[in-house]
Backbone as CSV, one residue per row, in Angstrom:
resi,resn,N_x,N_y,N_z,CA_x,CA_y,CA_z,C_x,C_y,C_z
1,MET,115.616,48.129,27.805,114.464,48.430,28.618,113.247,48.772,27.762
2,ILE,113.455,49.331,26.589,112.355,49.713,25.709,111.510,48.508,25.309
3,PRO,112.105,47.333,24.941,111.251,46.188,24.602,110.292,45.814,25.717
4,ALA,110.705,45.972,26.959,109.815,45.647,28.074,108.609,46.575,28.086
5,LEU,108.821,47.858,27.782,107.700,48.797,27.758,106.760,48.500,26.600
6,VAL,107.318,48.208,25.434,106.489,47.863,24.277,105.714,46.589,24.569
7,PHE,106.398,45.603,25.113,105.745,44.335,25.437,104.609,44.554,26.423
8,ARG,104.850,45.363,27.426,103.841,45.594,28.462,102.590,46.244,27.884
9,LYS,102.758,47.127,26.897,101.616,47.833,26.331,100.906,47.029,25.246
10,GLU,101.652,46.212,24.497,101.087,45.568,23.322,100.676,44.114,23.511
11,LEU,101.295,43.391,24.412,101.030,41.968,24.561,100.579,41.650,25.983
12,PRO,99.735,40.645,26.136,99.291,40.276,27.484,100.412,39.618,28.288
13,LEU,100.282,39.662,29.597,101.296,39.107,30.492,101.485,37.606,30.284
14,THR,100.454,36.916,29.838,100.557,35.469,29.628,101.495,35.119,28.477
15,GLU,101.825,36.095,27.651,102.712,35.853,26.509,104.175,36.162,26.833
16,THR,104.500,36.424,28.072,105.872,36.776,28.454,106.859,35.674,28.108
17,MET,106.588,34.457,28.542,107.533,33.357,28.320,107.716,33.036,26.839
18,PRO,106.652,32.887,26.037,106.881,32.609,24.606,107.656,33.725,23.908
19,PHE,107.310,34.964,24.196,107.988,36.105,23.590,109.477,36.103,23.933
20,GLN,109.751,35.943,25.194,111.130,35.949,25.664,111.907,34.740,25.143
21,THR,111.279,33.599,25.091,111.934,32.389,24.606,112.354,32.556,23.153
22,VAL,111.495,33.104,22.325,111.841,33.321,20.916,113.041,34.254,20.800
23,ILE,113.045,35.330,21.559,114.154,36.291,21.488,115.475,35.637,21.904
24,PHE,115.497,34.954,23.025,116.746,34.414,23.542,117.211,33.169,22.784
25,VAL,116.297,32.331,22.330,116.702,31.167,21.530,117.258,31.633,20.194
26,SER,116.662,32.663,19.607,117.187,33.216,18.353,118.587,33.788,18.555
27,ALA,118.774,34.541,19.622,120.092,35.116,19.904,121.122,34.016,20.141
28,PHE,120.746,32.985,20.885,121.651,31.869,21.139,122.021,31.163,19.838
29,SER,121.043,30.926,18.979,121.294,30.216,17.713,122.224,31.006,16.796
30,VAL,121.949,32.287,16.648,122.791,33.120,15.779,124.201,33.224,16.337
31,THR,124.325,33.444,17.635,125.647,33.567,18.250,126.436,32.267,18.139
32,THR,125.785,31.139,18.384,126.462,29.851,18.282,126.903,29.584,16.852
33,LEU,126.043,29.884,15.888,126.400,29.697,14.484,127.600,30.560,14.101
34,LEU,127.582,31.822,14.487,128.710,32.711,14.189,129.980,32.249,14.888
35,TYR,129.839,31.749,16.093,130.993,31.246,16.836,131.662,30.100,16.069
36,TYR,130.859,29.151,15.613,131.425,27.993,14.908,131.951,28.363,13.526
37,LEU,131.388,29.367,12.898,131.871,29.791,11.589,133.183,30.571,11.676
38,ARG,133.386,31.282,12.756,134.557,32.160,12.881,135.710,31.577,13.678
39,ARG,135.486,30.579,14.489,136.545,30.036,15.338,137.088,28.746,14.748
40,PRO,138.384,28.710,14.385,138.937,27.467,13.846,139.090,26.386,14.919
41,ARG,139.308,26.803,16.157,139.494,25.851,17.249,138.359,26.048,18.253
42,LEU,137.697,24.973,18.601,136.548,25.069,19.491,136.987,25.185,20.942
43,GLU,136.385,26.091,21.653,136.621,26.258,23.082,135.266,26.201,23.786
44,PRO,134.876,24.999,24.218,133.546,24.851,24.821,133.337,25.701,26.071
45,GLU,134.400,26.067,26.748,134.277,26.883,27.959,133.613,28.225,27.644
46,ILE,133.928,28.786,26.484,133.335,30.067,26.088,131.832,29.919,25.896
47,LEU,131.412,28.824,25.258,129.983,28.601,25.057,129.256,28.387,26.386
48,LYS,129.910,27.738,27.337,129.281,27.525,28.646,129.027,28.860,29.348
49,TRP,130.045,29.746,29.333,129.879,31.050,29.975,128.832,31.880,29.240
50,GLY,128.807,31.770,27.910,127.796,32.488,27.128,126.390,32.013,27.445
51,ALA,126.226,30.701,27.577,124.914,30.145,27.925,124.500,30.586,29.329
52,LEU,125.444,30.626,30.250,125.144,31.078,31.612,124.721,32.545,31.610
53,LEU,125.433,33.361,30.858,125.090,34.776,30.760,123.719,34.956,30.116
54,GLY,123.440,34.186,29.074,122.130,34.263,28.430,121.006,33.861,29.371
55,THR,121.246,32.846,30.173,120.244,32.412,31.143,119.996,33.506,32.182
56,ALA,121.059,34.145,32.631,120.905,35.245,33.596,120.128,36.404,32.967
57,ASN,120.421,36.730,31.718,119.692,37.804,31.037,118.225,37.444,30.839
58,PHE,117.967,36.182,30.531,116.599,35.703,30.376,115.817,35.924,31.672
59,GLY,116.411,35.533,32.791,115.763,35.724,34.090,115.577,37.194,34.426
60,ASN,116.580,38.007,34.124,116.507,39.437,34.388,115.344,40.062,33.620
61,TYR,115.232,39.723,32.353,114.169,40.288,31.533,112.799,39.789,31.997
62,LEU,112.714,38.520,32.343,111.449,37.966,32.813,110.990,38.678,34.079
63,PHE,111.889,38.843,35.043,111.510,39.516,36.282,111.209,40.996,36.054
64,LEU,111.876,41.613,35.077,111.583,43.010,34.747,110.149,43.140,34.246
65,VAL,109.759,42.294,33.315,108.405,42.358,32.768,107.366,42.048,33.853
66,LEU,107.646,41.043,34.661,106.710,40.708,35.733,106.610,41.831,36.766
67,ALA,107.750,42.441,37.092,107.727,43.547,38.059,106.963,44.739,37.510
68,LEU,107.135,45.018,36.214,106.424,46.145,35.611,104.920,45.901,35.543
69,SER,104.510,44.636,35.635,103.077,44.360,35.596,102.401,44.670,36.933
70,VAL,103.179,44.772,38.007,102.567,45.039,39.314,103.085,46.318,39.986
71,LEU,104.210,46.835,39.522,104.791,48.043,40.122,105.062,49.079,39.042
72,PRO,105.079,50.357,39.394,105.404,51.384,38.399,106.897,51.366,38.049
73,GLY,107.204,51.799,36.848,108.587,51.868,36.395,109.458,52.728,37.283
74,LEU,108.844,53.710,37.934,109.566,54.591,38.861,110.213,53.806,39.985
75,VAL,109.627,52.705,40.373,110.173,51.860,41.430,111.065,50.770,40.839
76,VAL,110.623,50.158,39.753,111.285,48.979,39.202,112.680,49.289,38.671
77,TYR,112.823,50.297,37.836,114.114,50.552,37.188,115.237,50.898,38.164
78,PRO,115.023,51.786,39.141,116.117,52.047,40.086,116.506,50.822,40.909
79,VAL,115.527,50.033,41.302,115.832,48.850,42.110,116.654,47.850,41.288
80,ILE,116.269,47.641,40.042,117.011,46.695,39.198,118.431,47.210,38.934
81,ALA,118.564,48.484,38.604,119.897,49.039,38.325,120.788,48.969,39.561
82,ALA,120.251,49.329,40.706,121.037,49.276,41.943,121.393,47.838,42.299
83,GLY,120.462,46.939,42.103,120.726,45.521,42.365,121.818,44.960,41.481
84,GLU,121.838,45.380,40.219,122.889,44.917,39.310,124.260,45.374,39.766
85,VAL,124.366,46.624,40.200,125.653,47.128,40.683,126.105,46.324,41.900
86,GLY,125.202,46.118,42.837,125.546,45.364,44.046,125.923,43.916,43.748
87,LEU,125.153,43.256,42.885,125.451,41.861,42.551,126.772,41.720,41.800
88,LEU,127.078,42.660,40.930,128.365,42.600,40.227,129.533,42.783,41.189
89,ALA,129.363,43.635,42.168,130.414,43.810,43.176,130.611,42.532,43.977
90,ILE,129.513,41.918,44.370,129.611,40.657,45.119,130.218,39.555,44.241
91,ALA,129.839,39.502,42.978,130.402,38.498,42.065,131.911,38.683,41.925
92,GLY,132.363,39.934,41.874,133.795,40.187,41.792,134.542,39.636,42.985
93,VAL,133.960,39.762,44.152,134.590,39.257,45.370,134.551,37.731,45.403
94,VAL,133.399,37.155,45.083,133.221,35.706,45.200,133.909,34.956,44.064
95,LEU,133.674,35.369,42.821,134.182,34.614,41.673,135.649,34.902,41.354
96,TRP,136.045,36.157,41.440,137.403,36.520,41.038,138.284,36.898,42.214
97,GLU,137.774,36.699,43.411,138.528,36.917,44.642,139.174,38.301,44.711
98,GLU,138.423,39.286,44.264,138.918,40.657,44.360,138.871,41.111,45.815
99,THR,139.849,41.880,46.190,139.827,42.441,47.538,139.190,43.825,47.460
100,VAL,138.190,44.008,48.262,137.437,45.261,48.250,137.525,45.873,49.635
101,GLY,138.085,47.073,49.666,138.225,47.771,50.936,137.006,48.615,51.257
102,VAL,137.090,49.300,52.353,135.981,50.139,52.816,135.681,51.233,51.796
103,ARG,136.730,51.848,51.241,136.517,52.913,50.247,135.806,52.387,49.014
104,CYS,136.129,51.176,48.586,135.464,50.586,47.416,133.988,50.332,47.708
105,TRP,133.683,49.753,48.880,132.284,49.506,49.230,131.515,50.814,49.361
106,LEU,132.174,51.844,49.877,131.532,53.153,49.956,131.237,53.683,48.559
107,GLY,132.177,53.508,47.640,131.969,53.920,46.251,130.819,53.174,45.599
108,ILE,130.723,51.883,45.873,129.623,51.086,45.322,128.294,51.570,45.896
109,ALA,128.265,51.829,47.197,127.035,52.323,47.829,126.630,53.681,47.248
110,LEU,127.607,54.553,47.037,127.302,55.850,46.441,126.811,55.702,45.003
111,SER,127.354,54.731,44.276,126.890,54.464,42.911,125.429,54.028,42.913
112,VAL,125.083,53.176,43.843,123.702,52.708,43.944,122.775,53.887,44.260
113,VAL,123.172,54.724,45.212,122.363,55.898,45.556,122.248,56.824,44.346
114,ALA,123.338,57.032,43.619,123.309,57.896,42.438,122.358,57.351,41.379
115,ILE,122.384,56.041,41.157,121.483,55.435,40.164,120.032,55.679,40.559
116,VAL,119.726,55.472,41.805,118.351,55.679,42.270,117.946,57.141,42.105
117,LEU,118.821,58.067,42.498,118.491,59.489,42.388,118.342,59.938,40.940
118,ILE,119.182,59.437,40.051,119.069,59.768,38.632,117.731,59.286,38.083
119,GLN,117.373,58.056,38.413,116.106,57.504,37.933,114.914,58.298,38.500
120,LEU,114.999,58.657,39.761,113.914,59.454,40.351,113.827,60.827,39.699
121,GLY,114.989,61.425,39.389,115.000,62.719,38.697,114.410,62.626,37.310
122,LYS,114.711,61.564,36.591,114.127,61.369,35.254,112.621,61.222,35.349
123,ALA,112.175,60.474,36.344,110.725,60.273,36.503,110.020,61.575,36.869
124,ALA,110.673,62.419,37.645,110.055,63.689,38.041,109.943,64.646,36.859
125,GLN,110.830,64.534,35.863,110.812,65.408,34.705,109.685,65.032,33.750
126,THR,109.255,63.775,33.779,108.215,63.354,32.822,106.830,63.600,33.331
């Protein structure tokens, strides 16, 4: 989250895509190089999932920077954190066919509320 704050203060909003592209392409290149150097047997499935995860992180960071340009961090961070918890729960059900009962959904809802309250408490202290 700190790079987003530094970026917001030091660079104009029009530089979001180039800045982010350099960071993620560099990470992809280094990770791919290390993967091929360390793995004797290639498993392309791992690279596909890694690329998908990198793309999701790229989008997450892009929307974070864009959201911070129009909304205060007090609103943006709790919403993003709560959204991540909810989306991961849904992904578990859809992708891995996990069975989630009422108690689990209640726990997830309480986690989301806790994240929001923690973030609001941190903002009130500053």
